[in-house]
C-alpha positions as CSV (number, residue, x, y, z in Angstrom):
1,M,-10.5,-2.0,26.0
2,S,-8.1,0.9,25.4
3,C,-6.8,2.0,22.1
4,F,-4.3,4.8,22.2
5,I,-2.5,6.7,19.6
6,V,0.8,8.7,20.3
7,V,1.5,11.3,17.6
8,G,4.1,14.0,17.1
9,T,2.9,17.4,16.8
10,Q,5.7,19.2,15.3
11,W,8.3,18.1,12.8
12,G,9.2,14.8,14.7
13,D,12.1,14.5,17.3
14,E,9.4,15.6,20.0
15,G,10.3,12.8,22.5
16,K,7.8,10.4,21.5
17,G,10.1,7.4,22.4
18,K,10.0,8.1,26.1
19,I,6.3,8.8,26.2
20,I,5.6,5.6,24.2
21,D,7.9,3.6,26.7
22,L,6.0,5.2,29.7
23,L,2.7,4.2,28.2
24,S,3.8,0.7,27.1
25,E,4.2,-0.2,30.7
26,K,0.4,-1.1,30.7
27,A,-0.1,-1.9,27.1
28,H,-0.4,-5.4,25.6
29,H,0.2,-4.5,22.0
30,V,2.4,-1.7,20.5
31,I,2.0,-1.1,16.9
32,R,4.5,1.0,14.5
33,S,2.1,1.6,11.6
34,Q,4.0,3.9,9.1
35,G,7.3,5.0,8.0
36,G,10.7,3.2,8.1
37,N,14.1,3.7,9.5
38,N,13.9,7.3,8.7
39,A,12.5,8.0,12.1
40,G,14.2,7.3,15.5
41,H,13.0,6.9,19.1
42,T,15.3,7.4,22.0
43,V,14.5,5.7,25.5
44,Q,16.6,6.1,28.5
45,I,16.3,3.9,31.4
46,K,18.4,4.5,34.5
47,G,21.1,6.2,32.4
48,K,21.2,3.5,29.7
49,E,20.1,4.8,26.3
50,Y,18.2,2.7,23.9
51,K,17.6,3.9,20.3
52,F,15.3,2.4,17.7
53,N,14.7,3.1,14.2
54,L,12.1,0.3,13.3
55,I,11.2,-1.7,16.3
56,P,8.5,-0.1,18.4
57,S,10.2,1.1,21.8
58,G,7.5,-0.9,23.7
59,I,9.5,-4.2,23.1
60,L,11.4,-2.9,26.4
61,H,8.4,-4.2,28.3
62,P,8.2,-7.8,28.6
63,Q,4.5,-8.2,28.5
64,T,4.0,-6.4,25.2
65,T,3.8,-7.8,21.7
66,C,5.2,-5.4,19.1
67,Y,4.3,-5.0,15.6
68,L,5.6,-3.5,12.3
69,G,2.2,-2.9,10.7
70,P,0.9,-3.0,7.2
71,G,1.9,0.8,6.5
72,T,5.5,0.4,7.2
73,V,8.5,0.0,5.0
74,I,11.3,-2.2,6.2
75,D,15.2,-2.1,5.7
76,L,16.1,-5.7,6.6
77,D,19.7,-4.9,7.6
78,V,18.5,-2.3,10.0
79,L,15.8,-4.6,11.4
80,F,18.3,-7.5,11.9
81,Q,20.7,-5.2,13.6
82,E,18.0,-3.9,16.1
83,I,17.1,-7.5,16.8
84,A,20.6,-8.5,17.4
85,F,21.2,-5.6,19.8
86,L,18.1,-6.4,21.8
87,Q,18.9,-10.1,22.2
88,K,22.2,-9.1,23.2
89,E,20.8,-7.1,25.9
90,G,18.7,-10.0,27.0
91,I,15.4,-8.8,25.6
92,E,13.1,-11.5,24.1
93,V,12.3,-10.6,20.5
94,L,11.5,-13.8,18.5
95,N,7.8,-14.5,20.2
96,R,7.2,-10.7,20.7
97,L,7.9,-9.1,17.4
98,I,5.4,-9.4,14.6
99,I,5.9,-8.3,11.0
100,A,2.6,-7.7,9.0
101,P,2.6,-9.7,5.8
102,Q,1.5,-6.3,3.9
103,A,4.6,-4.4,5.2
104,H,6.9,-3.4,2.2
105,I,10.5,-4.4,1.9
106,I,13.3,-1.7,1.1
107,F,15.8,-2.9,-1.5
108,P,19.2,-1.7,-2.4
109,Y,17.8,-0.1,-5.6
110,H,15.3,2.1,-3.5
111,I,18.3,3.4,-1.4
112,L,20.4,4.0,-4.6
113,S,17.4,5.7,-6.3
114,D,17.0,7.9,-3.3
115,K,20.5,9.2,-3.2
116,L,20.7,9.6,-6.9
117,F,17.5,11.4,-7.3
118,E,18.2,13.8,-4.5
119,I,21.6,14.8,-6.1
120,R,20.0,15.1,-9.6
121,K,17.3,17.6,-7.9
122,G,20.0,20.0,-7.0
123,E,18.5,23.1,-5.5
124,L,15.2,21.4,-5.4
125,A,16.5,18.7,-3.0
126,I,14.5,18.4,0.2
127,G,17.1,16.9,2.5
128,T,15.8,13.2,2.7
129,T,17.5,10.8,5.0
130,G,18.6,8.7,1.9
131,R,17.3,5.3,3.3
132,G,15.1,4.6,0.4
133,I,11.9,5.3,2.2
134,G,10.4,7.5,-0.5
135,P,11.2,5.2,-3.4
136,C,9.9,2.2,-1.5
137,Y,6.6,4.0,-1.0
138,A,6.6,5.0,-4.7
139,D,6.9,1.5,-5.7
140,K,3.9,0.7,-3.4
141,I,1.7,3.3,-5.0
142,N,2.7,2.1,-8.5
143,R,2.0,-1.5,-7.4
144,I,5.2,-3.0,-8.0
145,G,6.5,-2.9,-4.5
146,I,7.4,-6.2,-2.7
147,T,5.8,-7.3,0.6
148,A,7.2,-9.2,3.5
149,Q,4.8,-12.0,2.6
150,E,6.1,-12.1,-1.0
151,L,9.7,-12.1,0.1
152,I,9.3,-15.3,2.0
153,M,7.7,-17.1,-0.9
154,P,10.6,-17.8,-3.3
155,E,9.0,-18.3,-6.5
156,I,6.8,-15.3,-6.3
157,F,9.7,-13.2,-5.1
158,S,12.1,-14.3,-7.9
159,H,9.5,-13.3,-10.4
160,L,8.8,-9.9,-8.8
161,L,12.5,-9.1,-8.3
162,K,13.3,-9.8,-12.0
163,G,10.5,-7.7,-13.2
164,N,11.6,-4.8,-10.9
165,L,15.3,-4.9,-11.9
166,I,14.6,-4.5,-15.6
167,I,12.7,-1.4,-14.7
168,K,15.2,-0.1,-12.2
169,N,18.5,-1.0,-14.1
170,E,17.0,0.9,-17.2
171,E,16.5,4.0,-14.8
172,F,20.0,3.8,-13.5
173,S,21.8,3.3,-16.8
174,K,19.9,5.8,-19.0
175,L,19.2,8.5,-16.2
176,Y,22.2,8.2,-14.0
177,Q,24.8,6.3,-16.1
178,V,25.2,3.9,-13.2
179,A,26.0,0.2,-13.5
180,P,23.0,-2.2,-13.2
181,L,22.3,-4.4,-10.2
182,H,22.8,-8.0,-10.7
183,Y,19.7,-10.1,-10.3
184,E,21.3,-13.4,-9.2
185,A,23.3,-11.7,-6.4
186,L,20.4,-9.8,-5.2
187,L,18.0,-12.8,-5.4
188,N,20.3,-15.0,-3.4
189,E,20.9,-12.4,-0.9
190,Y,17.4,-11.5,-0.3
191,L,16.2,-15.3,-0.4
192,E,18.6,-15.7,2.8
193,K,17.3,-12.6,4.3
194,G,13.7,-14.0,3.7
195,K,14.5,-17.1,5.7
196,R,15.6,-14.9,8.5
197,L,12.4,-12.7,8.3
198,A,10.0,-15.6,7.8
199,P,9.6,-16.6,11.7
200,F,8.4,-13.0,12.4
201,V,5.9,-12.8,9.6
202,K,2.5,-13.8,11.0
203,N,-1.2,-13.2,10.5
204,Y,-1.2,-9.7,11.6
205,N,-4.9,-8.9,10.8
206,Q,-6.1,-12.0,12.8
207,M,-3.9,-11.0,15.9
208,I,-5.1,-7.4,15.9
209,A,-8.8,-8.3,15.5
210,S,-8.4,-10.9,18.5
211,A,-6.8,-8.3,20.6
212,L,-9.7,-5.7,19.8
213,K,-12.4,-8.5,20.5
214,H,-10.7,-9.4,23.8
215,K,-10.4,-5.7,24.9
216,E,-6.6,-5.7,25.1
217,T,-4.8,-2.4,25.4
218,I,-3.4,-1.3,22.1
219,L,-0.9,1.5,21.6
220,L,-0.3,2.9,18.2
221,E,3.3,4.4,17.9
222,G,3.6,7.3,15.6
223,A,6.8,8.2,13.7
224,Q,8.0,11.6,12.7
225,G,5.5,14.3,13.2
226,T,2.3,16.0,12.0
227,Y,4.1,18.7,9.7
228,L,6.0,15.7,8.0
229,D,2.7,14.3,6.8
230,V,2.8,13.7,3.1
231,Q,-0.7,15.3,2.6
232,L,-1.0,17.7,5.6
233,G,2.6,18.7,6.2
234,T,4.9,21.4,4.9
235,Y,4.8,19.8,1.3
236,P,7.4,19.1,-0.4
237,Y,9.4,19.0,2.6
238,V,7.6,16.1,4.3
239,T,8.0,12.3,4.5
240,S,6.3,9.7,2.3
241,S,3.7,8.5,4.6
242,S,0.8,10.0,6.7
243,T,2.0,10.8,10.1
244,T,-1.1,12.0,11.6
245,A,-3.6,10.2,13.7
246,G,-5.8,9.3,10.8
247,G,-2.7,8.0,8.9
248,L,-1.6,5.8,12.0
249,C,-5.3,4.2,11.9
250,A,-4.9,3.5,8.1
251,G,-1.3,2.0,8.5
252,A,-2.3,-0.3,11.4
253,G,-5.6,-1.3,9.9
254,I,-7.5,-0.1,13.0
255,A,-10.9,1.8,12.5
256,P,-10.9,5.4,14.0
257,N,-14.0,4.6,16.3
258,A,-11.9,2.0,18.0
259,I,-9.6,4.7,19.3
260,N,-10.2,5.8,23.0
261,H,-7.5,8.5,23.3
262,I,-5.2,10.5,20.8
263,L,-2.0,11.8,22.8
264,G,0.1,14.6,21.0
265,V,3.7,14.7,22.1
266,I,5.1,18.3,21.9
267,K,8.3,19.9,22.8
268,A,8.2,23.0,24.9
269,Y,10.0,24.8,22.1
270,T,10.2,23.8,18.4
271,T,12.9,22.0,16.3
272,R,13.3,20.8,12.8
273,V,15.8,18.7,10.9
274,G,16.4,19.2,7.1
275,N,15.1,21.9,4.8
276,G,11.6,23.7,4.8
277,P,9.8,26.5,6.3
278,F,10.2,27.2,10.1
279,P,8.4,30.4,11.3
280,T,10.1,30.7,14.7
281,E,13.5,29.5,13.9
282,L,16.4,31.2,15.6
283,H,19.7,32.1,14.3
284,G,22.9,33.0,16.1
285,K,25.4,31.5,18.7
286,D,23.3,31.9,21.9
287,I,20.2,29.8,21.1
288,F,18.9,28.1,24.4
289,L,22.5,28.6,25.9
290,S,23.8,26.0,23.4
291,H,23.0,23.0,21.2
292,L,25.0,20.8,23.7
293,K,22.7,21.7,26.5
294,A,19.6,20.5,24.6
295,K,21.5,17.6,22.8
296,E,19.6,18.7,19.6
297,Y,20.7,16.2,17.0
298,G,18.3,13.9,15.1
299,T,18.4,10.2,16.4
300,T,18.3,8.9,12.8
301,T,20.6,11.1,10.8
302,G,22.8,12.7,13.5
303,R,22.1,16.2,11.9
304,K,22.0,19.3,14.1
305,R,18.4,20.2,14.5
306,R,17.1,23.8,13.8
307,I,15.8,25.3,17.0
308,G,13.2,27.9,17.5
309,W,10.5,29.2,19.9
310,F,7.2,27.3,20.7
311,D,4.8,27.9,17.8
312,A,1.4,27.8,19.2
313,V,-0.2,28.5,15.7
314,L,1.2,25.1,14.4
315,A,0.5,23.3,17.6
316,K,-3.1,24.4,17.7
317,N,-3.7,23.4,14.1
318,A,-1.9,19.9,14.9
319,V,-4.5,19.5,17.8
320,R,-7.3,20.0,15.2
321,L,-5.7,17.8,12.5
322,N,-5.1,14.8,14.9
323,G,-8.2,15.3,17.2
324,L,-5.9,15.5,20.1
325,Q,-7.5,15.0,23.5
326,S,-4.3,15.8,25.5
327,L,-0.8,16.8,25.1
328,A,2.6,15.4,26.5
329,V,4.9,18.4,26.8
330,T,8.8,17.4,26.7
331,K,12.1,19.1,27.3
332,L,10.6,21.8,29.5
333,D,14.0,21.6,31.7
334,I,15.9,22.8,28.5
335,L,14.3,26.1,29.2
336,D,15.3,26.3,32.9
337,H,18.0,28.9,32.7
338,L,16.5,31.5,30.2
339,E,15.6,34.9,31.4
340,E,12.7,35.2,29.1
341,L,10.8,33.0,26.7
342,F,8.4,33.6,23.7
343,I,5.4,31.8,22.2
344,C,4.4,32.4,18.7
345,T,0.6,33.3,18.9
346,A,-0.1,34.6,15.3
347,Y,1.6,35.3,12.0
348,E,1.8,38.3,9.8
349,L,1.5,37.5,6.2
350,D,1.6,40.1,3.5
351,G,0.7,42.8,5.9
352,N,-2.2,40.8,7.6
353,I,-2.3,39.2,11.0
354,I,-3.4,35.6,10.8
355,D,-3.9,32.9,13.6
356,F,-4.0,29.9,11.1
357,V,-1.5,28.0,9.3
358,P,-1.3,29.0,5.5
359,S,-2.0,26.1,3.0
360,T,1.3,26.0,1.3
361,S,4.9,26.1,2.2
362,Y,5.7,29.1,0.1
363,E,3.4,31.3,2.3
364,L,4.5,29.7,5.5
365,N,8.1,30.6,4.6
366,K,6.9,34.2,4.2
367,V,5.2,34.5,7.6
368,K,6.6,36.6,10.4
369,P,6.0,35.2,13.8
370,I,4.1,37.4,16.5
371,Y,5.3,36.6,19.9
372,Q,3.8,36.8,23.6
373,K,6.7,37.1,26.0
374,F,7.0,35.1,29.2
375,A,9.3,35.5,32.1
376,G,11.7,32.6,32.8
377,W,12.0,30.7,36.1
378,K,15.8,30.3,36.3
379,K,15.4,27.2,38.4
380,N,16.4,23.6,37.8
381,T,13.2,21.4,37.0
382,S,14.8,18.1,36.2
383,D,14.4,16.6,39.6
384,I,10.9,18.0,40.4
385,L,8.4,15.1,40.9
386,E,5.0,17.1,41.5
387,Y,3.4,19.7,39.3
388,N,2.8,21.9,42.2
389,D,6.5,22.1,43.1
390,L,7.1,23.7,39.6
391,P,8.3,27.3,39.5
392,V,5.4,29.7,39.1
393,N,6.7,31.0,35.8
394,A,7.0,27.6,34.4
395,K,3.4,26.9,35.5
396,K,2.4,30.2,33.6
397,Y,4.2,29.1,30.5
398,L,2.5,25.5,30.5
399,N,-0.9,27.2,31.3
400,A,-0.5,29.4,28.2
401,I,0.4,26.3,26.0
402,E,-2.7,24.7,27.2
403,T,-5.1,27.7,26.8
404,I,-3.9,28.6,23.2
405,C,-3.7,25.2,22.0
406,E,-6.9,24.3,23.5
407,A,-5.8,20.8,24.8
408,P,-4.8,19.8,28.4
409,I,-1.5,18.6,29.4
410,S,-1.5,15.1,30.8
411,I,2.2,14.3,30.7
412,L,5.2,16.5,31.5
413,S,8.7,15.2,30.8
414,L,11.6,17.1,32.6
415,G,14.6,14.9,31.3
416,P,15.4,12.0,29.2
417,D,15.0,9.3,31.9
418,R,11.6,7.5,32.8
419,E,11.7,8.9,36.4
420,Q,11.9,12.4,35.2
421,T,8.1,12.6,34.5
422,I,5.2,14.2,36.1
423,I,2.0,12.4,35.2
424,L,-1.1,14.9,35.3
425,K,-3.7,12.5,34.1
426,N,-3.4,8.6,34.1
427,L,-4.4,7.7,30.4
428,L,-4.1,3.9,30.9
């Protein structure tokens, strides 16, 4: 049996989609275990780009069964759009996509609440995607959320929706002076959507237990990244779910001792979308030549990503938080034409040198990065197929990442396409 976790080690957008696609080639089951359509994965195959916000990117491999696990929250409009796109591309979905009955459903009142609350917070706004993810998770914690299983049971669903709308409409009218949502219209709309969803809702627990029993290969697909974790990230500038390896286990309903390998995906530099501390962020016009070179826009929001040097303090901490056994380094090719590069190896905080991540965002926002300088390699790496053929300075840079982070590199990505990859260690 092989049970693997692929997790982001920064603030998301590390290139997990491509790495998961590569590993899915030998997987039987691919599970998305947390988050919703606030995350995006991009896979490029022979120049053709596939973008996913919900469905695991493992769906592109015909032998896989893909799951939206108990820890996910699902916008049905987005789900149906992705299903339609895949079917148009000739990819079988109906018998290969499973929705866990325990997964929660995002409703229009979640999206409306998300947007209104973000506006109301003013200067305290954290820059959410406005997709209703946070309010849906809040309802789950408050035990008034509606699951996929409840949606496809009309009598139960109608009762739950009626109770929720009483609460939500009071909030909208009294707090925001917004017109109430109509129960009958929403009920009829989601009863129809429930009928479309029903064929995908199956006994998730039984299927995963069977896969584990028969020692089939399972891949847990992480969304976002370590420092967006609701408990361990740069709070409050985080998402609403646990994005670390432990959170993925919980969201998938798979015990930690069933995991054989935990792989951390990490960019050769650092990016972040939205607000929050970013110690190595760069400012100015000439950042890694240009944003166009790196195509640094969020897959989900389309917002331009903030860019900075590689932060080894954050990376080493992510290795510890996730129990990472190896790293997949992505986008090394973006650095090809730089004269020199920098890795942050420590911080200065209030006059003291520290080599750890402070506990609060307030402190992290105050740190000054301490850098180690590296010479660039000034050579195109995007067509290199063997590690030994990499420029000497590129190998020095990668060796430094391994040494400082205390984790070996098992995969190296040199471009968006599947073929632009060097496998240093076969994980499956």
